[in-house]
C-alpha positions as CSV (number, residue, x, y, z in Angstrom):
1,M,-85.2,-111.4,123.7
2,S,-81.5,-112.0,123.0
3,S,-79.8,-111.2,119.8
4,Y,-76.6,-112.5,118.2
5,R,-74.0,-110.0,116.9
6,D,-71.5,-111.3,114.4
7,A,-68.3,-110.0,115.8
8,S,-66.0,-112.0,113.4
9,S,-64.7,-108.9,111.7
10,L,-64.4,-106.5,114.6
11,H,-60.7,-106.8,114.9
12,Y,-59.8,-107.5,111.3
13,F,-58.1,-104.4,109.9
14,E,-56.4,-104.1,106.6
15,G,-52.7,-103.5,107.1
16,P,-49.2,-104.6,106.6
17,D,-49.7,-107.7,108.7
18,E,-52.7,-109.0,106.7
19,E,-50.7,-111.8,104.9
20,E,-49.3,-113.0,108.2
21,L,-52.7,-112.9,109.9
22,H,-54.1,-114.9,107.0
23,R,-51.4,-117.5,107.2
24,I,-51.9,-118.0,110.9
25,R,-55.7,-118.1,110.6
26,E,-55.4,-120.9,108.0
27,R,-53.1,-122.9,110.2
28,Y,-55.2,-122.5,113.4
29,A,-58.8,-122.9,112.3
30,G,-60.1,-123.4,115.8
31,W,-59.0,-119.9,116.8
32,R,-60.0,-116.3,115.8
33,I,-56.7,-114.6,115.2
34,W,-56.5,-110.8,115.3
35,R,-54.5,-107.7,116.0
36,S,-55.5,-105.0,118.4
37,R,-55.2,-101.3,117.7
38,S,-54.0,-98.4,119.9
39,D,-55.9,-95.2,120.4
40,H,-54.0,-93.9,117.4
41,Q,-55.0,-96.9,115.3
42,E,-51.5,-98.4,115.3
43,P,-51.4,-102.2,115.5
44,T,-50.3,-103.4,118.9
45,G,-50.7,-106.9,120.1
46,W,-51.4,-110.3,118.5
47,Y,-54.4,-112.3,119.9
48,A,-56.1,-115.6,119.4
49,T,-59.4,-116.5,120.9
50,R,-60.9,-120.0,120.7
51,T,-64.0,-120.4,118.6
52,Q,-65.4,-122.9,121.2
53,D,-65.8,-122.7,124.9
54,L,-63.6,-124.7,127.3
55,T,-64.7,-127.0,130.0
56,S,-63.4,-126.4,133.6
57,E,-61.3,-129.5,133.2
58,Q,-59.7,-128.2,130.0
59,F,-59.0,-124.8,131.7
60,A,-57.5,-126.7,134.7
61,A,-55.2,-128.6,132.3
62,G,-53.7,-125.3,131.1
63,L,-55.8,-124.5,128.1
64,Y,-56.9,-120.9,127.6
65,R,-59.8,-119.3,125.8
66,T,-57.7,-116.3,124.7
67,I,-54.0,-115.8,124.4
68,D,-52.0,-112.7,123.6
69,A,-48.4,-112.1,122.3
70,N,-46.2,-109.2,121.2
71,S,-45.4,-110.8,117.9
72,S,-46.8,-113.3,115.4
73,T,-43.9,-115.7,116.2
74,E,-44.6,-115.6,119.9
75,L,-48.4,-116.1,119.2
76,E,-47.6,-119.2,117.1
77,Q,-45.4,-120.6,119.9
78,L,-48.3,-120.2,122.3
79,L,-50.8,-121.8,119.9
80,I,-48.4,-124.7,119.4
81,R,-48.2,-125.1,123.2
82,Q,-52.0,-125.1,123.4
83,Q,-52.1,-127.8,120.8
84,E,-49.6,-129.9,122.8
85,L,-51.5,-129.5,126.0
86,A,-54.7,-130.5,124.3
87,A,-53.1,-133.6,122.9
88,S,-51.0,-134.6,125.9
89,P,-51.7,-138.1,127.4
90,Y,-51.6,-136.6,130.9
91,R,-54.4,-134.3,130.0
92,A,-56.4,-137.1,128.4
93,A,-56.0,-139.2,131.5
94,R,-57.3,-136.4,133.7
95,L,-60.3,-135.9,131.5
96,A,-61.3,-139.6,131.2
């Protein structure tokens, strides 16, 4: 018997970046946005994981399930790039 564990809050820590995390989460609803923590509970990286799986064609077109960055600005740039790849005519032609 399999079970489902709701992991949606595993990486949501209260902290100084909470407003920034909230803003990015609202803007990129198809992603789970979170910060990782070091062994000393210090915030380290910025991460985004898609809430839906990708097909092999989407992966081949350059879309990723999870992306990571060193800052919120860098993460947003990567998220924008993922949106551009998903909407590109070249990608749409490859998937048709």
